[in-house]
Structure formats: C-alpha cells, structure tokens
C-alpha positions, 0 to 999 in steps of 0.5 A: 451856095457852095458847101465851105461857104456855108460852113463859113457863116455857120461857124462865124456864127457861132462865135458871136456870143453876148457877153452878157451871155457868159454864164448861168446863173448861180442859183439855176446852176446849183437847182439843176446839180441837185437834180437828177433823173430815173436812169434807164435800167436792164443791161442792153446790146452796145450801141453808137454812144452821143458824143460831146460838142465841145463849146468856147469857154470864157471865164467860165462856161459859154450858153451852147449855141443853137440856130432859130431853126431849132425845135425843142422835142422834149425837156428833161431836167438835167437839158432838153432835146432840140433838132435842128436843120440849118447846119450841121443838117438836121442833126439832133442836140441834147443840150445840157443845162451846164453849158454842155451839148451832146450830138447824137449819133448822125447816122440815119437814124430818128431820134424822139425824147421822153416828156418832161424826161432824160430819155432819148430814143434812136430807131433805125428799121426795128431797132431802138436803142434807149438813150439815158441822158442823165446818168450815161452809159451805154444805151440800151436797145429794143428790137420790135417791128411796132412802129413808135408813136412816143416815148415815155419814160424808158417805156415805147408807145408803139403802134401793130400796123398790122392790127391797129393795137397799142402797145407799150415795149419796156426791157427789164434790167435782166433783159427780158423785154416786156410787151402789153398789149393795151386793152379796154381803149373806147371804139375808135381808131387809134389816130395819134399818142401824146405824152405829155407827162411821166407814167401817163399818154393821151390816145387820140381816137378816131370814129366812123362819123369824125370825131374824136375823143381823147383817152388818157391811159394809165402807162404802169397799168395800161388801163384808161383814167379817162375820156374826153371829148375833143373834136375841136382840138388843134393838137396832142393835149397836155396832161398833168396829174391833174388836168388836161388841156388842148388847144382849140381852133377857136385860139382857145384852150379848153383846160379841165379837172381831172377829178371833178370834170369841172373845165373852162376854156381862157383865151389864146393857146394856154400851157399848164405850168408851175403845179397847174397854178400857171399858165403860158398863155400866148394870145393875139402875138403876146406872151404873158405867164399868168396866175390863175390863182389871182390872175396877175400876170409877168411878162419876160419875153418879148415874143416866144415860139416855142413853150414845152413844158418840163419836170415838175411844171418848169418851161422851157422858152424859144424866144425873145427876151423884153432885154433883146436875147433870142435864145431857149430860157428855163423857167422856174417859180423863185422863191418868192413864186414868180416866175425865173427864167434863165437863159439856157442856150444861145440863138444869135441868127434870128430875123423877124418876119418881114409883110410887105405886102397883104391882098385882101378884095373888098368884095368877093362873090364866091371863091376869094385868094387872100396874096402875100409877100412876106420875108420868110417863105416858109411862115404860116398863114391862118386867116379869120373871117367872121359875118358881122351879122351873125357872128359866125366864123370860118377860119383857113391856113396855108397848107402850101409854099404858094403865097397864097390861100383861096377861101371858097365861099363856105362858112361850113363843108356844104353851107355857103358863106352868107351875104354881108360884111364881114371881118378878116382877121389874118397872123403870118407864124414864123415856121422855120424860125418859131422864135419871132413874134407873129404877125397881125393885119385886120379888115373887113371885106363884103361878100356879094352874091347875086340872088338865088331862087329859093334862098331863104338865108343869103347865102347864095344855095337853094333851101327846103322849107319844113314845118316841124311838128311845134310849127316851126318853119325851118329853112334846110340848105339843098346842099348840107341836104344831099351831103346826106347821102351814104352812097360817096365812092370810096378810093381804097380806105378814104372816103367823103364822110357823109354829112349826118345832122344839117344846121337850118334856119329857123325863119319862124318860130311856132303857128305856121300849123296853123296853115294848111297850105304853104308854098315859095311861086317866087318874088310877088313883093319884089323884095330882097329874095323869094317870097313864103305863101299860106292858106288857113283854114278858113281859106285866108292867103297870107303872104310873109315876104321874105327879106334874105335873111327874114320873113317879114309878118303876113299882110293878108291877101284875101280869102275864098282860097280854100276851092283851090 
C-alpha cells in the first residue's frame, strides 16, 4: 500500500464522526473546567513545545479522533496521553477533555506520562523535557545520565545503570537539579518501578531465588512504607492511598489494605476506582463496574480493552459501549453515587476479532501444539489447562507471531503432567486493537502417557520413595530432585535458578515406620504401575499394589522374611 493511500485511508476514517458523538456532556465539561492540575515549577531550557492539532467542528467542538491502535499511557485531570502506530506512525497525542488534541513533537523523543497527572516527559539520549499539559509554558529540561523508569508528578524515577540504585530526580523553582537516592530498600535487585498515584511508587525487587516483592515508596520522603509478596504478580501493582492491588497469573486480583494488612482475592482483572469503593472488573471477557459496598454491578460497556486510573478515582476506559460506540470514555461517579460514562474520543476504525479455526488434539502423550487461524495475527493467546482429578492448572501463552503454542507436557517446570482428563480454556485477546472483546473457547483432552518404571503418581516420570520421621511415605519426582543441583552453567549473568524446594506426593499418611525394609521390585500384581513391598518387625511381607496415583490397601504375602 502506498504512503498516499495510507494517508487517504486515515483521512477518510478521521471524517467518520457519528452525529451522536459530536458534543461532550455539559456535566463533564463543567466538572473538568473546574479542575486544575499542578503546574511544573521552575525555569527550564527552551525546548520544542507541543503543537495543537486542528479538529473538525459541527455545532460546536467534535470529539477527537483516535485509532484502534491507540494505547493509553496516562490520564490526568484535563486529558490523557496515548501512543498509536497507525497514522501518523508512532504518534504521541495528548487528548484534552474539551475536544482538542495536542501532538507531541516527533523529534525522535520517547514519551512517558505521570500517573493521574497532566505531566508528560519526553526523553531523548540523556535529556528529559517535562511538559505541563494543563498549565502550558515552556517545558522544564533535566539532563541526567540515569535511565528513566517512571514519572511521578514532576519527579523522575530513575535508575543508575552502573550501581543499580534508584534515584528521584526533579528540578527546583530556582533551577537547581535535586537528585535523591532511595535508601532502605530490602535486599534484592530493582527490576522495575511503577507509578500508580501521585506521591507514591512501587518498586519490584527480585531476590536470588527468583522471588519477587513490591516495595511501596513515598516520593516526597523517599522512604519505604510497605513491602508485599507479589511472586505471582502478572503486571505492576495499582497503589492508592488505602490499598495496593495486583493481578495474578491465575486470573484473579489480590487487594491488600495498606493500613491493616487485610487482604482479599477477587476473580478477574480488577482496578480500584472511585475512592476504592468500586472495582472495574474484566472477568472472562465480561466487563463490569462493581460496588464493593453492596456488590451491585453496572455494565455500560460491551467490552473494554484498556482501563487506566485517573485523578480522584476516575477511570479512562478504551472499549465499546453497549450502544456500539468504539472510543475512549471518561468514567466518574455522578451525584447519585452511580458511575457515569462520557465519551471523550472517537475510534471509528475498530473491528472485532474473528476466530476462523482452532485445533486442540483430543489425546496427547507429551509435547502438544494448540494452533489457530484468526483475523488479527497480532492477537495474544492464552490456554489454561486444568487436570480434572486434582484441579492443578497450567497456563501457557504465545510470545511470538506463530499461530500456535506448544505445551511441554509439564504442570511445573520440572514436573510432568498427570495422565487423565484435562479441561482447557482458550482466550484470544486483541493486541493492536485493544478495544474489542476477547474470544473464549473451552474443551477437554486426555493425557495418556505409557506406564513408566517407578512412576507412582502417573505423570510419566520416575519417582524416589522417601519415608519421613512421621512414618509417611512420599514420592519425589526425580526430575525435580536433579533440578536441585547448583552447578548450572552460567552465560554472562543469566543462570538457571536451581530448584530449592521440590513438592512430593503423599502416598501413605502414616505407619510406614513399622517396616524394617521397603522396596519396589516392579509391577508384581499386574496393576497400573510398580508396587511397593514392606517387611515388618515380625518378618511378615506385605504388598501394596499401585493403581497409578494411589496405593491400594496392603495384602499379606507371608511370614519368615526376616531371614533375608
């Protein structure tokens, strides 16, 4: 497609404004006009200022037009920052709630918005320009050798790449640069920093055993105010004055009260809103706003692909309304205490995903491919597999453009999947067009590995039997035991972390300390797996027949075995 054709398509789309979308509601206009944002203080070196983008007018200001490839970066009191890669390529736009837009300079700079703020920082090489999108004026320029993690208000959250230390950098009204090193962080390497509210950042720490924790830091004082175990965190946490919440790998959201430590887990991907009294929940493709007081829900959207917190607990939602409008929507509580939705930007080029085919085998014995044919090749796929008998799960994702994912036949890194029936749930999520609903499918398949020697839990691998001091009989996966070794080769700084705590299967709850000898000589009784024999103190030999994931009650073989 020629460049002129691309331009013509983009221009044609920009003109497709629905008559019902021409004007913002008066209530939102009054609310936002009365809201001001803190101005970035201090003089700065002159830098390229943002330029306004002309919009069509019809009986007043029309809605700004964005594309289905626009991604929300941050939301402030007067507008929001988006990046999009359709046309013009990789443009960064500040869209105001008054119906106008500002295009950030396309000079090779990257841009990052401050959470719940009208501050946007452009950075190129070691120069950082801090723009106040509400107050205007020349941007403040900060030169720093550090790398930028996040922006919090007008403070840059940065890392010294040489020492891996965290710094809070800002410019005072007098012009001097203030560089504050964050101290008192618990042990661990700083892996990422997240800015989810003015004055507060969350720092992800990774320890030597790959455990992750999030430290919450008060920006004005640079002190740590809380530490949370987020080992199963899917993405960065949301921090509010009263709570911290993070999404987990098992499709839930953990919410912890920062004052009392009381926690709860809710299903779905949830975002705190409206003074933490509501949750915006995307659960199994259904998006709702749920009251935390009485549990009642409001569903003003057909689907929502982007939910970004704004000031005072408001939300900016990119998605499709129940009326079928594609766009960005400002969500706030109305006078009646119920969420009110106002469209603030139009997205006329959205298209929903179309799944043409999906291939999942009905029977497998190890490595398995799940493949598909879908309208959008950039869509992300996730498969959640659940072993019916035990309830254990495994989730796999596609991280490449190939239209398939491969399951290695394991439930854990070094633990084979049990034989038997599995249920699967597939979710395809649009990536380049994060507005339309996800696609979900479900089904079943059977894992059927052949019987292996000394496999007492029916997962395709040999086990080591251990009798502990309490007289219990445990089966340890041999592959997990070998993964405990610490002599893994290292390539530069990347090493395979050794397994520190294998998980055994309990075969017998007690009484096994009555035997003076235990052995597993093979499949003596012709059952599903190798059997276990034990000789007691009186010389009586007992046989425990194995039926794959369990041992049957013992049967007496005979006496006199103490002579051996």
